[in-house]
N, C-alpha and C positions, 0 to 999 in steps of 0.2 A: 274209287280214289279221287275222281273229279270232284265229288261232293265235299270231301274233306278239304280240298283246296279252296272251294267257294266259301265255306263257313270258316272264316278266319278265327284262330284261337288267340285270345287275349295274351298279351304279355306284360310283365311288370313295368310300370312306368314311374312309380314312386313306392318305396317300401314303408316310409313313415306311416305309423298307425297309432292313433290315439285310443287305446282300449276302453277307457272309461267313457268317452263320447260315443264310441261304437255300441257299448253295452246299454247306455241311455237310450239310444235311439231304438235298438233292438227291443228293449224291455218295454217302451212306451208303445211301439207298434204293436206288440203282442197284446198288451192291455187294451188298446183301441179296437183290435180286431177280434177279441175273444168275445163269443157269446155267453150268455149266463149258463147255458148248459152245453158246454162243449169247448173244444180246444180251437185256437186260431188256425186258419188255413195256412199252408206252406206259403211262403212269399219271398220274392226278391225285390228290393228297390234299388233303382239305379238313377244317378244323375251324372251328366256328362257334358262335355264340350268338344267342339271339333278342333283338331290339333294339326298344325302343318297344313300340308295340301290334302292328303287323303285319310289322315289319322283320326281316330276318335277316342278320346281319354275319358274314363268314367270311374266313379266311385260306387261301391255296392254294399247293401245290407242283405245279409242272407239268413234265412230261417227255413231252409227246404231240405228235407231228408235227402242224403246222398249227393248234395251239391258240393263241389270243390272249388276253392279259389284258384285262380290262374297260377298263383305262387306256390301251391301245394305240389310237392314233387311226386312223380309217379303216376299221376292220373290226369287224364285230359279233362279240362273243365267244359265239357260239351254242353251241359245245361246253361251254364253262364254264358258261353259264346253264343248259344242260340238267343237268349234273351237280350244280350247286349246287341246283337245284330238286329234283332227286331226293333229295339228302340231307336236305332238309327233310322230303320226302314219306315217306321210308323210316324216318326216325329214330325215330318213336314205335312203328311196327311192330316194328322190330328190338329196341327196348327191351323191348318185350312178349315177343319171341322169347327174349331173354336172361333175363328174369324166370323164364320157364317152365323154362328149362334149368336154372338154379339151383335152382328148387323141386324139379325131378325129381331132381337129383343128391343133395339132402338126403333125398328120400323113399327113393332107392335105399340110401343109407347106413344109414337106419333099418331097412329091411326086411332087408338083408344082415346087420346086426348082430343082428337077431332070427332069423337063420337062415330067412328066409322067401324063399328065391330063388325059389319057386314063384310067390308073388305078384308079385314083381318082374318075372318073365318075362311075366306077364299084363299088367300096368300098362305095361310098357315098349313093348308093341305098340299101345297106345291112348292115345298122347299127345294131350292136349286141343288143342294148337295146332300145326298142322303147315302150313307154307307150300306152297301148290299152284301149279303153272303156270296161266296164264290159259286160258280156254275154248278158245281157238284151238289149244292144244297138248294138252290133256287132256280133250276131250270135255265132257261136262255137269258134271264135277267141276271147278269153277273157283272161285277166290278173287279177286274184283276188287280187294281192297284189300292183297293179298300177291303182288305180280308177280315173286316171286324164289323160288329153290330153294336150300336150305341144303347146302353141300358139306361143310363141317367147322366145328365150333363148340367152344369151351370157355367159361369163365365170363366172360371178357372179350373175346373176339374171334369174329367171325362171318365166315366166307368163303362167299359165295354167288355165284349167277348171276341176273342180271336178264333177264327174258323180255320180248319185245314184247307188253305186255299189251293187252287190249281197250280199255281207258281211256287208257293212257299213249300209245299210238300216235297217237290221235286229237288229242293236245295237243302232244306232242313228237315230231314226225315222224321226227327223225333217230336215234331210239333204235334200236339193234339189239342183238343179245345181247351183254351186257357182264358182266364179273365184278367183284365188289366185296368190300371188307372193311368191317367196322364194329367200332369199338373203343371201349370204355367205360373211363374212368380217373377215380376220385375224383369222380364226378358229371358229368364232362365226356365228350365224345365226338368221334371223328374218323372219317372216311370215306376209303376209297381206291377209285378205279375204274380198271380195267384193260381193255385191248383183247384180251388173251389171258390163259388161266389161268397164273399165275405158279407157279414152283417153290415148294412149301410148306415146305421144309426149314428156312428162316430166318424163318418168320412168328412162331414163338414159341408155337404151340399146346402146352397143357399145361405151359408154363413160366411161371415168376412173373417178371414184368419188374421191373427195378431201378426203385425209386421215385426221382423227382427231388426231393431233400429239401435242395438247397443254395439260396442266394439266387438268384432267377431273373433273373440277368444274362445278357447275350448270350454272354459269354465262358464261363460256366458251362454254358449251354445248348450251346454248341458242343462243349465237352468231353464232355458227357454223350452228345450224338449220334455224336461220333466214336468212342466206345467202345461203340456199341450193338451187342448180340449178335443182335438180332432185330428184326423190324418193329414189334413192340409198343413198343419203346423209341424208335424214330424218331417213332412217332405220339404218344408222351408228350412228346417234345420239341417237336412241332408244336402240341400243344395248349397247352403253356406258352408258346410263341412267340405264339400267338393271344391267349392271356389277358393277355400283357404287352405287346401290340401292337408286336412287333419287325418283323413282316413286312407288306407292303401288305394292307390289308383293303378288302373290297367288300361292297356292301349290296344285297340284294334288298328293294325298298321294300314290297312287298305279297305275301308268300308265301301268304297266305290265298286269293288269287284263284286260284292253281293248285290248291291243295288242295280248295277247293270245287268246282271243275270236275272234278277227278279222282274225286271221291266222289259226283258227281251220276250220273243215268242215262246210258246208253250214248249217247243221242242228245245230242250236244254242238252 
């Protein structure tokens, strides 16, 4: 019973939902994630913002078999609650990861400009922040607050793999190995969670995404999303859709409860 209380079930925050915009975002996501010989992986995309003192409000795109929206009657949205909680938990850690990446890219440019490749070779092997798998998978070298491994990263986007960590599995028992992306745009962020590693060709790594600089109407967001060349641009459209409340929004009323338990000792 305690675990059910720790994993907060999202509740309806805003019922308004623009179905045409939602369909545009889902269809373009599937197109970008589909390999030539296969179907796209299951995915849930989330963009949110902190609300009031302890609340977290988010918007979601769902293409995952068996997933239910928090507004669906009769079934508990356990999968969505898991990933929404994970997005809160991981956001500050991944923001730190992104900051270090940016700092090291600047340091690399300075050293290479001064023709000190020798120093960069030394520094690059000793990054100060490296996400480590949990103790179960990596012996005594474990990081209880970084239960993920980075697969690929640039200044805006991080692709990683979530491991069943010693802390997370005690609280969210249905977590298995999952892949995720974390994207930052103009001070906002979005997450994507996948059940299999997607084809990275259309993620947009090392590409500059088109900024959305038009009036944030639903029609303009649909046009922008329908011309998306990579996943970064779909996530920009999702962030804008959340910021302008075009899609259904859900609230986790007390995200601190989960975070505090995750950061306590192993004995929960």
